[in-house]
N, C-alpha and C positions, 0 to 999 in steps of 0.2 A: 866397634862392630866386628863381628866374626868375619874372618877371611873366607870368602865364599869359595875361592879357588881350591883351598885345602880340602874341601869336601868332595870335589869333583874327581872321583876315581874312575878307573876303567869300567867298573861295573855300572856306574851311573851313565857313562857315555854310551855304552852298548845298550843299556836300558832305554836311553833317550831315543836311540835309532829305531826301537821297536814300533814307535808311532808310525813311522814311514813304512815299516814292514806291514803294519795293519792296513796300509793303503792299497794292499793287494786287491781289496774289494773295489776300491775306487778306480784302479787301473782297468778293471773290467767294464765299469760304467763309461769311462772315457773312450775305451777302444770299441766296445760292442753295443752299448745301450741303444744308441740311435739306430744302428744297423738292425738290431734285434727287433725293435718296435716297428720299423718300416718293412722289414723283410718277413718276419715270422708272425707278428701280431697283426700286421696289415693296417697300421695307423698311418695316415698320410704324412708326408714330410712336413707340411705346414703345421699340422696339429702337433707333431713331435717337437718342432722348434718352438712353438708357442708354449708347450708343456715345460720344456727345458728353461725357456726364458722367464716364465712366471715363477717357476721354482727358484731360480737364481735371484729374481727381483725380491721375492719374499725373504730369502736368505740375506740379501744386502740390507733390507730394512731392519731386520732383527739383530744383525751383527753389532752395530754400535750400541744397541741396548745391552747385549751380552757383555760388551767391553766395559760399559759403564757399571753394570752390576758387578763384574769381576773386580774392578778397581775399588769398589765401595763395599765389597762383601765382608770385610773385617768388622763392619758395623753390626753384623748379625752374629748370633751364637753359632749358627751353622758354619759361617765363614771362619770364625775364630777357632773352631774345633777341627775343621777339615782343610782350611786354607782357602784363600780367595781364588786361586787358580785350580787347585785340585778338587775343590768343592764342586766346581762346574763339571769336572770330569766324571764325578760320581753320578751326576744327573744325565750327562750326554751319552756315556758308554752303553748302558742298557737300552736306551731309546734308539740309538743308531743301529744296534744289533738287530732289534726286532723289526725295524722299518726296512732295512736293506733287502732282506730276502723277499719281501712282498713285491718288490719292483720286478722280480723275475718269474713270478708265478704266472703260467700261461692262462689265457682266456678269462681274464678278470673284467674285461670291458674297458673301453677308452676312458670313461668317466672315473672309474676306480683307479686306473693308473695315474690319471691326472691328479686326483686328490692325494694319493700316496706320495707322488713326486713332490707336491707342494709341502707336505708335512716333513718329508725326508730332508728337503733343502732348508727347511726352517730349523731343523735339529742339528744338522752337520756343523754349522758355525760354532756351536758350543765347544766341540772338540778341537777343531782347527784353530780357533782363536786362542784357546787355552795353551795349546802346544807351542804356538809362536812365542808366548811370553817367557817360556822357560830358559831360552838361550840367554836372556838378560837377567832372569831371576837367579840362575844357578852359579854365575860367575861374572866378574867384571874384567877379567883378564882377556885381552883381545886374542891371544894365541889359543886360549881354552875355548873361546867362542868360535874361533875358526875351526877347531876340531869338532865342536858340536855341529856346526854347519856341515862339516865334512861327513860325519857319521850319519847325519840326517839324510844327506843325499845318497850315501851308500845304502841305507835302509830302503829308500825309494827305488834305487836301481835293483836291489835284490827282489823287491816286491814285483817290479816289472818283469824281471827275468822269470821268476816262478810263475806268474800269471800267464805269461806268453807260452812257456814250455808246457805247462799243465793244460792249458787250453788246447794246444796242439794234440796232446795225448788224448784228451777227451774227444776231440774231433775224430781222431782215428778209431778210438774204442767205441764211441756211441754214434758217430756220424755227425758231420758238420751241418746237415740240413734238417736237424730236428730241434724244436724249441726246448725240449726237455734237457738237451745237452747243456744249454746255457743255464738252466735252472740248477742242475746238479753242480755245475762249476761255481755258481753264485753261492750255493749253500755251503760248499767247502770253504770258499773264501771268507764267508761271513763268520764261520766258526773260528777260523784262523785269526781273523781280524780281532775278534773279541778277546782271544787269548793274548795277542800281542798288546792290545790296549790295557789289559790288566797288568801285564808286566811293566808297561810304560808308567802306569799310575804309581806303582811301588818303587820305581827307579828315580823319579824326578823329585825335586824339593824346591821350596821357595826361599827367597832371601830372608834372613832373620827379621822378626817383627821389629820395626822401628817406628815409634809413635809419630816422629816428626815427618816421615815420608808418606804416611797413610792419608788417603783422601777421606774426608768425613764431612758431614753436613752439620750446620748449626742446628741444635735442637730447639725448635720453635713450636709453639702451640698455635697452629693455623688450621683453617677448615680443610677438609679432605680434598675438595675440588681445587683449591689453591695449591695444595701440596702436590697434587698430580700435575698441574700445569707447570709448577716450578721444576719438578723432576724432569718432565718432558723437555722443557726449555734447556735445562742443564745438560741433558743427554746430547741434544743437537748442538748446543754451544761448544761443548767439549769436542764433538765430532769436527766441526768446522774450524775450531781453534788450532787444530794440529797443522792445518795447511799454512799457518803463519810461520811455522818453523822452516827456515831457509833450507837446511840440509834435507829435511823431509820432502820438500818440493822437488829437489834434485833427485832424491831417491825414488820418489813416485814416478817421475818421468822415465827413469831407467827400468824400474820394476814393471810398469805397465807396458812398456815397449816389448820387453822380453816375454812377459806373460801372455800378451796378445798373440804373438807369433807362435809361441809354444802351444797355446790352447788351440789355435787354428789348425796347426799341423796335427795335433792329437785328434781333433774332431773329425777332420775329413781324410785322415790318413788311410783308413780302410777303403773309402770311396776312391781315393786316388790310385791305390794299388790295384783294385779290382776293375774299375771302370776306365782309368786313363792308361795305366801300364798293362792292363789285361792279364794280371797275374792272379793266382788262386788265393782264397782266404788264408790258407796255411802260410803263404809267403808273408802275410801281415804279422803273424805271430813269430815266425822264425826271424824276420828282420828286426822286430822289436826286441826279442830276447837277446840276440847277438849284439845289438846296439847297446843294450843295458850292461852286458858283460864288459864290453870295452869301456863303457861309461864309468865303471868303478875304477879302472886303471887311470882313466883321464882325471878322475876326481883327485886321486893321490897327487897327481902333478899340479892340479889347480890349487889344492890346499897349500902346497909348498910355494907356488907362484904368488898367491894372494898375500901370504905372510911376508914375502920378499918385496913385493911391488905395490901393495894395496889394492883394494877392490876395483876401482875404476879401470885400471890397466887390464885386469883379468877380464872385465866386462867387454872392453873394446876388442880384445883378442877373440873372445867367443863370438862376438857379433860379426866380425870380419869373416870368421870361418863359416858362419851361417849364410852369409851372402854368397860365398864361393860355392858352397854345397848346393844352394838353391839353383844356381846357374847350372850346376851339373845335373840336377833333377830335370831341369828344362830340356837339356840335351837328350836325356834318356827318353823322355816323353815324346819328343819330336822325331827321334831317329829309330827308336826301338832296336838297338843293336843286338848282336848275338850275346848270349849269356846275360840276358837282361836281369834275371832274378839275382844273379851273383853281383852284378854291378850295382843294383839297387841296395843290396845288403852292405856293400862297401860304402856307398854314399850315406846310408843310414848310420853306419859307424862314425863317419866323418861328421855328420850332423850332430851326433851325440857329443862329440868333442866341443862343438860350438855351444850346444845347450848346457852342457855341464859347466862351462866357463861363466855364462851369464847368470845361471842359477846360483852357483857358489858365490859369485860376487854379490848378488842382490841379498842373499841370506846373510852373508858376512856383514855387509853395510848396515842392514836393518838392526842388528844387535846394538849398534851405537846410538840409534835414534832416541830411545828412552833416556839415555844418559844426557844427551843434548837438551832434551825437554826438561830434565830435572834441573839443569842449569838455569832454565827460564822460569820454571814454576816452583822449584823446590820440592816437588812431589814425584812419586813414581807412577807413571801412567802407561805401563806396557799394554794393558788391556785396551786402552783407548786407541793406541796406534795400531795394534793388531786388528781391531774392529774396523778402523778406517781402511787399512790395507785390504781386508777381505771385501768390504763394501764396494770400494772402487774397482777392485778386481772383478767382482761379480757383475757390476754395472757394465763394465767394458766387455766382459766375456758374453754377457747377455745380449748386448747390442751386436756383438760379433755373431752369435748364434742366430739372431733374427735375420741379419744380413745374409748369412749363409743359406738359411731356409728360403728367404725371398728370392735370392739369386737362382738357386737350384730349381725352385718351383717355376720361376718365370722362364727357365730354359727348357722346361718340359721333363723334369725328373719324374720317372715312373717307379712307384713302389713295387717291390717284388720282382723287378726286371733284372735280368742277367747282363744286359747291355743297355747303355744309355745313349741318348742322341749326341750328335757332334757338338751341339751348342752346350749341353751339359758338361761334356768332356772338356771343352775349351774353358768353361767357367771354373771347373775344378782345377785345371792347370794354372790359371791366373791366380786363384786363391792360394794354391799350394806353393807357388813360386814367387809371385809378384809381391803379395802383401808382406811376407816375412822379410823380404829385402828392404822394403820401405821402413818397417818397424825397426830393423837392425840399424839402419842408417840414422834414424832418429835417436835411438839409444846411444850410439857412438857420439853424436854431437853433444848430448847432455852430459855423458860421462867425462868428456873432455874438460868441462868447466867445473866438475865436482872436486872439491878440495878436502874431503874428509879422509884423513890418513891415520895410521896407527899412532904416530907421534903426536898429532894434534889431539887425538882422543886421550892420550895420557896426560897432556896438559890440562884438558878439560876435567878429567877425573880428579886431578890434584887440586884444582880450584874448588870443585864441589866439596871435597873432603875438608879443605880449609874453611870454607864458609859454614859447613855443617858443624864444625868445631868452634863456632862463634867467632870466626875471623871477620874482619871488617872489609867491606867492599872497597873502601877508600884506599886500602893497602895493596890493591892489585898491581902487578907489574905490567909493563907495556906489552910484552910478548903474550901474556895470558889474555889481556884485554883484547888484543888483535885476534887471537884464535877464537875466543868466545864470540866476538861480534861477527867473525867470518862464518862460523858454523851455525849460529842461531839466527842471524839476520836482525838481531835486536842491539840497540846500544847497551853497553855493559851496565849502565845505571838502571836500565829497565829490566834486567834479569833478576833472578832469585826471588821471584814473587812480586816484583814491583811492576805488575802488568795485569791484564785481565784475561790471560790465557786460559785459566781453568774455571773461571766463574765470571759471568757477564757483569760488568760494572765494578768488579772487585779489583782493588789495588792494595796489596798488603805491604807495609813498609818493613822489609827484612834487611835493609841495607846494613844494619848494625848487629843483626843476630840471625840465627837460623830460623827457618820457616816455622810458623805456628802450625798447630794440628788441624786447623779449620780452614 
């Protein structure tokens, strides 16, 4: 098989980062969408949270379907021509570009915004799922994957910096109290996002076609209804089968912990700054942009640290930083010291040090998961794991959004108000400080027990290569057996397709040969 790492040039790495640059549009949704709807459109906080929640739920439902389609797309002429991952990009990029700007057109009516939001969140997983697969598709080398994870974060930081600074400029030029300002910003971001996504498409590549690793279905002549039922069952069986992988369960615990507290901070950051700290909207953008600038520098440190110490250690360091900074935010909120705006910016920078660590660690670890799954199934299922990742992420963030909406509504949150009640302020403070601390502690505990290291990954890849070249499972050495069983959670004899991981009731005997194509 072609050495994937030899193809991964600087041009490809920079091109890979443009997907995150394209997320400049999503930064605006995360930072301003809820505030825009409640303040300028006049939609109630409950309606907005329901809108966000249903949109995310729909996205979570279709995501595993997209993952299943992507993993099986080589069965179609379209997939063989454009690729099983890049083929989905061709569909998702134009749809996302058209739908995004409609979310910011003023005076469309609540029902219209509701419908557009649902459609938008149903389309977005096509892109985000495809992007996640490429770190495993483009190289098997752990250091190269660490670099891809690094440039991925740098791209996201640059997008955040630009979005924050440019929004500040528009606030000053057009006024921060006009809905049209947000529309013009969204239009510019949408155009830039489209350009970056096109660059991303032409920069990434998939691993060489290998018949033995491709998921395919047995060709049977069965009634349409039965075929549909079988496909639906297969989609959900593949979805739930991923949880059987021991390393993936550990990874999910770490990922969901950090994703929940980062999502929470992003969702209510504007409210916290304006209603708790009593700072101006401009302070939101300035603190965010400055934090992102330092985030790039922090990332360079974490890329080095992760390569030296492995992902779990980096994760623990980032989580501890998050706890310390959260306590600092509590102090600012309770005491309102002099130079409050400056101190908030300093703590935002420190918080980005923590966030950068946990995100870099989680992205780095995830690139190993499809390799561990291949040891169990003998197939490549990047799409399935990306789908599960996003589905669980959406489900938890949706629950989080609902809880935020219910809590704020129950405390008397008033739409379009410049000042909120003391009950609402207290609730925002607890959400902004208390919940991240709890999530960070949970992530630290899980990371402590996670044993996925670069060296163990190398042992795993060596064994996969041996078996794919028709090596016998009976010839495995003791060290390799121990590593495989520790990472997969399966007995060694149950690996390499000798299980029902990818198809209900199926057990393929691959103990003496490489996996079959079905």
